[in-house]
N, CA and C of each residue as an Amber inpcrd file, in Angstrom:
protein
   237
 169.8670000  65.5000000 224.9950000 171.2860000  65.3550000 224.6920000
 171.4790000  65.3710000 223.1760000 172.5230000  66.0020000 222.7230000
 172.8300000  66.0630000 221.2980000 173.9650000  65.1060000 220.9720000
 174.0100000  64.6810000 219.7180000 175.0560000  63.7890000 219.2390000
 175.8150000  64.4810000 218.1210000 177.1470000  64.4490000 218.2100000
 178.0040000  64.9850000 217.1520000 178.6280000  63.8370000 216.3760000
 178.4870000  63.8550000 215.0580000 179.0880000  62.8430000 214.2000000
 180.1040000  63.5190000 213.2880000 181.4000000  63.1730000 213.4030000
 182.4040000  63.7670000 212.5210000 182.1380000  63.3910000 211.0660000
 182.2520000  64.3670000 210.1660000 182.0640000  64.1280000 208.7370000
 183.3740000  64.2410000 207.9680000 184.0890000  65.3330000 208.1630000
 185.3560000  65.5360000 207.4670000 186.1910000  66.5440000 208.2470000
 187.5000000  66.4040000 208.1280000 188.4330000  67.3330000 208.7600000
 189.6040000  67.5160000 207.8080000 189.9780000  68.7860000 207.5550000
 191.1200000  69.0370000 206.6810000 191.7650000  70.3530000 207.0620000
 192.9990000  70.5240000 206.6100000 193.7650000  71.7340000 206.8870000
 193.9420000  72.5100000 205.5940000 193.6760000  73.8110000 205.6570000
 193.8750000  74.6740000 204.5100000 195.3710000  74.9670000 204.4020000
 196.0260000  74.6110000 203.3060000 197.4820000  74.7400000 203.1990000
 197.9950000  76.1770000 203.3370000 197.2980000  77.1410000 202.7720000
 197.7940000  78.5180000 202.7550000 197.7910000  79.1500000 204.1400000
 196.7360000  78.9120000 204.9150000 196.5720000  79.5920000 206.2070000
 196.7330000  78.6810000 207.4130000 196.8510000  77.3890000 207.1940000
 196.9510000  76.3830000 208.2620000 195.7020000  76.3420000 209.1290000
 194.5750000  76.8290000 208.6230000 193.3110000  76.7030000 209.3510000
 192.8480000  75.2540000 209.2690000 192.3200000  74.7560000 210.3700000
 191.7720000  73.4020000 210.4070000 190.2520000  73.5200000 210.3370000
 189.6600000  72.8790000 209.3350000 188.2180000  72.9120000 209.1190000
 187.6510000  71.5480000 209.5000000 186.6230000  71.5460000 210.3370000
 185.9240000  70.3160000 210.7040000 184.4460000  70.4940000 210.4200000
 183.8450000  69.5020000 209.7790000 182.4030000  69.4670000 209.5900000
 181.8540000  68.3040000 210.3970000 180.7870000  68.5770000 211.1440000
 180.1590000  67.5700000 211.9940000 178.6540000  67.6570000 211.8330000
 177.9890000  66.5120000 211.9430000 176.5290000  66.5190000 211.9740000
 176.1020000  66.6050000 213.4190000 175.2320000  67.5360000 213.7090000
 174.7320000  67.7740000 215.0540000 173.2800000  67.3140000 215.0920000
 173.0150000  66.2240000 215.8190000 171.6630000  65.6640000 215.9260000
 171.1220000  65.9340000 217.3210000 169.9420000  66.5300000 217.3650000
 169.3100000  66.8220000 218.6370000 168.5250000  65.6170000 219.1280000
 168.3630000  65.5350000 220.4330000 167.6500000  64.4240000 221.0640000
 166.2540000  64.2940000 220.4760000 165.8350000  63.0700000 220.2680000
 164.5040000  62.8060000 219.7470000 164.3950000  62.9060000 218.2430000
 165.5020000  63.1860000 217.5660000 165.4890000  63.2520000 216.1140000
 164.7390000  64.4400000 215.5510000 164.5750000  65.4820000 216.3670000
 163.7760000  66.6250000 215.9280000 164.4660000  67.4390000 214.8380000
 165.8030000  67.4890000 214.8560000 166.4970000  68.3320000 213.8930000
 167.9610000  67.9330000 213.8000000 168.5150000  68.0750000 212.5990000
 169.9490000  67.9030000 212.3960000 170.4990000  69.1930000 211.8000000
 171.6930000  69.5610000 212.2340000 172.3700000  70.7330000 211.7070000
 173.7720000  70.3450000 211.2850000 174.3630000  71.1620000 210.4310000
 175.7580000  70.9850000 210.0450000 176.5820000  71.9590000 210.8820000
 177.4860000  71.4210000 211.6770000 178.3790000  72.2550000 212.4810000
 179.6940000  72.4280000 211.7300000 180.1190000  73.6530000 211.5980000
 181.4050000  73.9780000 210.9890000 182.2990000  74.5690000 212.0680000
 183.4620000  73.9670000 212.2480000 184.4450000  74.4700000 213.2170000
 185.6930000  74.8680000 212.4390000 186.1390000  76.0780000 212.6500000
 187.3530000  76.5680000 212.0110000 188.3240000  76.9420000 213.1170000
 189.4920000  76.2820000 213.1090000 190.5110000  76.5750000 214.1170000
 191.6390000  77.3450000 213.4610000 191.9480000  78.5070000 214.0440000
 193.0720000  79.3350000 213.6100000 193.9730000  79.5180000 214.8240000
 195.0370000  78.7410000 214.8810000 195.9190000  78.7130000 216.0530000
 195.0900000  78.3800000 217.2800000 194.9310000  79.3040000 218.2420000
 194.1630000  78.9860000 219.4490000 192.7260000  79.5180000 219.3830000
 192.3540000  80.1200000 218.2770000 191.0160000  80.6920000 218.1380000
 190.0990000  79.7440000 217.3650000 188.8610000  79.5930000 217.8390000
 187.8700000  78.7480000 217.1770000 186.6830000  79.5820000 216.7340000
 186.1760000  79.2860000 215.5530000 184.9010000  79.8190000 215.0920000
 184.0030000  78.6160000 214.8540000 182.8240000  78.6370000 215.4580000
 181.8910000  77.5180000 215.3360000 180.5300000  78.0750000 214.9400000
 179.9280000  77.4770000 213.9100000 178.5620000  77.8570000 213.5790000
 177.8000000  76.6580000 213.0690000 176.4980000  76.6630000 213.3150000
 175.5990000  75.5800000 212.9490000 174.5940000  76.1050000 211.9310000
 174.3850000  75.3220000 210.8510000 173.4240000  75.7390000 209.8370000
 172.5070000  74.5710000 209.4670000 171.3310000  74.9350000 208.9870000
 170.3450000  73.9450000 208.5550000 170.6930000  73.4240000 207.1590000
 169.9880000  72.3810000 206.7430000 170.2850000  71.7240000 205.4640000
 170.0900000  72.6570000 204.2690000 169.0410000  73.4690000 204.2790000
 168.8040000  74.3650000 203.1440000 169.9270000  75.3970000 203.0230000
 170.3600000  75.9560000 204.1400000 171.4600000  76.9240000 204.1240000
 172.7590000  76.2580000 203.6910000 172.9810000  75.0220000 204.1580000
 174.1840000  74.2870000 203.7630000 174.1950000  74.0430000 202.2620000
 173.0370000  73.7210000 201.6980000 172.9440000  73.4920000 200.2490000
 173.2790000  74.7640000 199.4780000 172.7080000  75.9040000 199.8900000
 172.9920000  77.1760000 199.2230000 174.4710000  77.5300000 199.2990000
 175.0430000  77.3610000 200.4810000 176.4500000  77.6670000 200.6900000
 177.3270000  76.7340000 199.8550000 177.0080000  75.4320000 199.9090000
 177.7800000  74.4480000 199.1540000 177.7340000  74.6960000 197.6560000
 176.5600000  75.0410000 197.1460000 176.4400000  75.3350000 195.7140000
 177.2650000  76.5670000 195.3380000 177.2590000  77.5790000 196.1920000
 178.0630000  78.7750000 195.9280000 179.5540000  78.4410000 195.9390000
 179.9780000  77.5980000 196.8800000 181.3820000  77.1800000 196.9310000
 181.7630000  76.4040000 195.6760000 180.8910000  75.5080000 195.2430000
 181.1760000  74.7200000 194.0420000 181.2420000  75.5820000 192.7880000
 180.3300000  76.5660000 192.6830000 180.3750000  77.4660000 191.5260000
 181.6980000  78.2190000 191.4810000 182.1180000  78.7180000 192.6340000
 183.3800000  79.4570000 192.6920000 184.5470000  78.5250000 192.3540000
 184.5860000  77.3450000 192.9810000 185.6930000  76.4110000 192.7650000
 185.7830000  75.9750000 191.3030000 184.6410000  75.7950000 190.6530000
 184.6670000  75.3470000 189.2600000 185.2020000  76.4280000 188.3210000
 185.2070000  77.6690000 188.7660000 185.7340000  78.7500000 187.9250000
 187.2210000  78.9980000 188.1610000 187.8340000  78.2550000 189.0560000
 189.2410000  78.4420000 189.4120000 190.1110000  77.3710000 188.7480000
 191.4300000  77.6410000 188.6270000 192.3380000  76.5870000 188.1630000
 192.2280000  75.3730000 189.0780000 192.4720000  74.2120000 188.5550000
 192.2860000  72.9670000 189.3080000 193.3260000  72.8210000 190.4130000
 192.9420000  73.1520000 191.6310000 193.7690000  72.9630000 192.8320000
 192.9960000  72.0500000 193.7620000 193.5760000  70.9280000 194.0990000
 192.8630000  69.9220000 194.8710000 193.2700000  69.9580000 196.3350000
 192.2730000  69.9530000 197.2310000 192.4950000  69.7860000 198.6710000
 191.9470000  68.4050000 199.0120000 192.7600000  67.5750000 199.5980000
 192.3620000  66.2200000 199.9260000 191.9300000  66.1810000 201.3930000
 190.6330000  65.8740000 201.6690000 190.1670000  65.8110000 203.0480000
 190.8420000  64.7040000 203.8390000 191.0580000  64.9540000 205.1200000
 191.5780000  63.9350000 206.0110000 190.4000000  63.1480000 206.5540000
 190.6830000  61.9900000 207.1430000 189.6200000  61.2020000 207.7730000
 189.0820000  61.9670000 208.9640000 187.7660000  61.8070000 209.2700000
 187.2150000  62.4700000 210.4550000 187.9460000  62.0250000 211.7150000
 188.1100000  62.9530000 212.6300000 188.7900000  62.6170000 213.8900000
 187.8900000  62.9090000 215.0570000
């Protein structure tokens, strides 16, 4: 059995997409993945990535964000 732990949930103002990040833990503690769920109206995109891939992706997002004008998105509490 796997366990999902909500991490953060927020809505992108421009597109109204709802982004959810969850930690996905497999039974026995063998592996944890980061689950990303993107909801666009009635359509969902879900993908799971390992910690190394999440780090690479996160660093790329931060590099891009740091080069942009300061626009803040405030995360909502996990639901």
